[in-house]
Every structure is written in C-alpha cells, then in structure tokens.
C-alpha positions, 0 to 999 in steps of 0.5 A: 340167107339168115341174119347173120349172113345179112348183117355180115354185107350191112356196115354200120355207121357206129361201127365204122373204123376210121384211118387218119394216116389215109392220104399224103396230107395227113400231116399238113395243117389244115388237113391234119384232122381227117378221117378216111373210111373204106366201106364197100372196096378198098378204096384209094387209101395211100396207107397200110393202116386203112381198115376195109369193111368189106371187100367184095366189090360191086363194080364201084367202090363205097367210101366215106370222110368225115373232118371236123371243122374247117379242115379240109382234103387238099386238091386232087383228082382220080381216073373215075368216077367221085360222087358224093353226098352230105350225111352231115354238116355243110361243106364246100367243095372247091376245083382247079389248079390251085382251087380257084376255079369255082365252088359249091357250098353243099348241105344235107343230103345234096349229092356232087357228080365231080368231073373226072380231070379236075383237081379238086379238093373239099372243106368242113364249113359247118359248126360241127363234125361232119361226113360225106359219103362217097361213090368210086367208080371200078372194082379198083377205084381207079388205080389212086390219086393224082395230086396237085403239085403243090400238095407233096410238096407240102406234105414232104415238108410234113414228114410224108412221102408218097412212093411210085407204088402209091404207099406212104412213108412217114419219115416222122416214124423212121420210115423210108422209101424201100430200095427200088421205090422212087418217090412219086414224081410230080406233074410238070407245069405243063400237064398240071396245067392241062386238067380241065378248069370248069367255071362255077356256072359250068358245074352246077347245073351238069353236075349238082343235085340239091336233095329237096328237088330230087325228094319232090322227084321221089315222091311217086317213084324213085329219082334217077340222079346219076344215070342215062334218064338221071337228072345228071346224064352220066353213065359212070359205071353205076346209077345211083337214085333216090328213094321216099316213102311214096316211091318203093313197091308193096310188094318184094323185089330184086336185082340181077345186080348188087344193089348197095342202099345208103340211107340219108334220114329215118330207119328203113326196115329191109326184109327177105325171107329169113330175116328182117333188120333196120337200116339207120342213116350212115349204115351201108348195106350191100344187096346181093343179086336175086335176093328177093327182099322189101323196103321201107320206112319204120317209122313216121317222119321224113325218110330217104335213101340213096340206092346205087346198082352197077351198070355194063358203062365204063367207070371211067366215063364219068362227069365228063364236062357238059 
C-alpha cells in the first residue's frame, strides 16, 4: 500500500468538515450551534448537506459531535449501538423520556456505551468548544434517529420539518415536504412511555468506562473496553480497546478485519511495508484487513488510542440494561 492510498483511509482532525444543519434541532435555541461530523459511513444525519469523509464501512460507523459551551443535543434514541468517548471538553449526558431519569458527567477520555431503547441527550458543560467521538453500530447505523416527540414539535416552531423519509426540510429557506412525503409521525404517549428509564445507579457501573481506569489496565496489554471480555461486557457488533505505550507488540501485526484507530493522547507512528505516517489526537484511520503494520507512540509522554474492530455480533444487541 502506498502512502497516498493509506492517506485516503485517514481522516485528519484538522480536515473534518462539519454540518451545522444535520438534525431536526439545528434551529432550536440551545441546540443551534452544534456541528456534526460523519467520518466513516453515512451516519444518521438527516441533512443532504452532510459531508461523508469515508463511505466504506467496516461493519460500524464513526462520527463526531462538536459543540460550544452550554450547547446541547436533544433527546433521541437509536436502534443500534451508540458509543461515545470524550476527545475534548467536559460533557453532561442525560437520559429518559424528559431527560430526567439520570445523568452522568464525562471527562476527557471517558467512554459511554449508551443503552439502546433509551432516550438520551448531551451537553457541553466545559468552558471551551468540545468534541466527542462516536461509534454507531451497523453499516447503515440502524436506519436513523428516533426523536422524543417534544423535540420534533419544538423544531417545527423554528422552521424545520422532518419527513417520514428521514430528511429535513427548512421552511425558512422555502423548502416544503415533497408531494407524497408526509411528516415524520410523532410517537404516541404510550409509545414514548415504553422506552426504558434506567437510573444513574444502573447505568454508571455497566455502561461507563473511565479513562484513567482504562489507562491502568492498559499498562502491559490492550485494555478491553467493550466486548465479550471487556470492562463493559456487551456485544454490539464491534469491540473497543484502549492502547497505550506498553500494550502493543514490538513486531508487525495484522487482523482479518478492518481496524479503526482513534488516537486520544499523544502522537502515534503507523508503519507498514510501503510507508509510514503519524496519527494525532482526533484523527481516524481505517487500516484494511490483512495489512501487516506496526503502531507505536512517536514521542515521550502520555499516549493513548482507542481501537475499534468489527465482530459478527448483531449491531442491534448493544447496550442491554444489565
């Protein structure tokens, strides 16, 4: 593989292209400064303006959300996995039909394997622009987003209408639903009440992995974060590990599946027969199956990296309340 071919499989943090109208709450006050990024796979964006960096999917999607302080993402749920880790900033995650069932604050490097069948939202409570990286289950990311009914109603008052085809239409720009396309139906009260409302005490031990705990586990071998043997024992269609300086082999290795590398801290040299490159925090690299390569921090100091590998487990199985 040539350096140019590998570079085409890497999305650099500094080259990420945001969409500011990705979801139905894009005009709603308090949520109108969000930026959505689709890095690998088409993700779940509802906007035709969303730029997709790498369309080929390895059995899951990679995305990101960037938000200034006090900007929030409205209550929604997915049919498959949604896993976040905090790249920068300090974030409050909250869940439940009205966002009051429970909440948790995540710091940089912390990971949240959010249960399916639960409405969730998140807010940047830090002092600067923050970024969270997302892993979404399945090649098609589960077919979109299910919004809490009040989110759709609030959005309509600010000019955005979601069609039953999963596309957004901005009435402020003169857009209308196409002929034959009805508005996305609201969940009934009974349907909305059927979604789970786990307590904070249920969620934190089974769905949260703290960065510094994982760093301690990764001193000699990769820390298994999500998987059948992971700290979070779930099988969402992919496995997640945290790698650090002492947890990698000295010799080249390879997998028979795609390996997605997402540096958290430090600079990492990725080398293969044909070239080498440096990965930096916020970059995303999709290493193809069967490529022998090595990976090591290129400088002294703290170094950590999340690795995601697809499995044969069904993508919809994630986040079961344990």
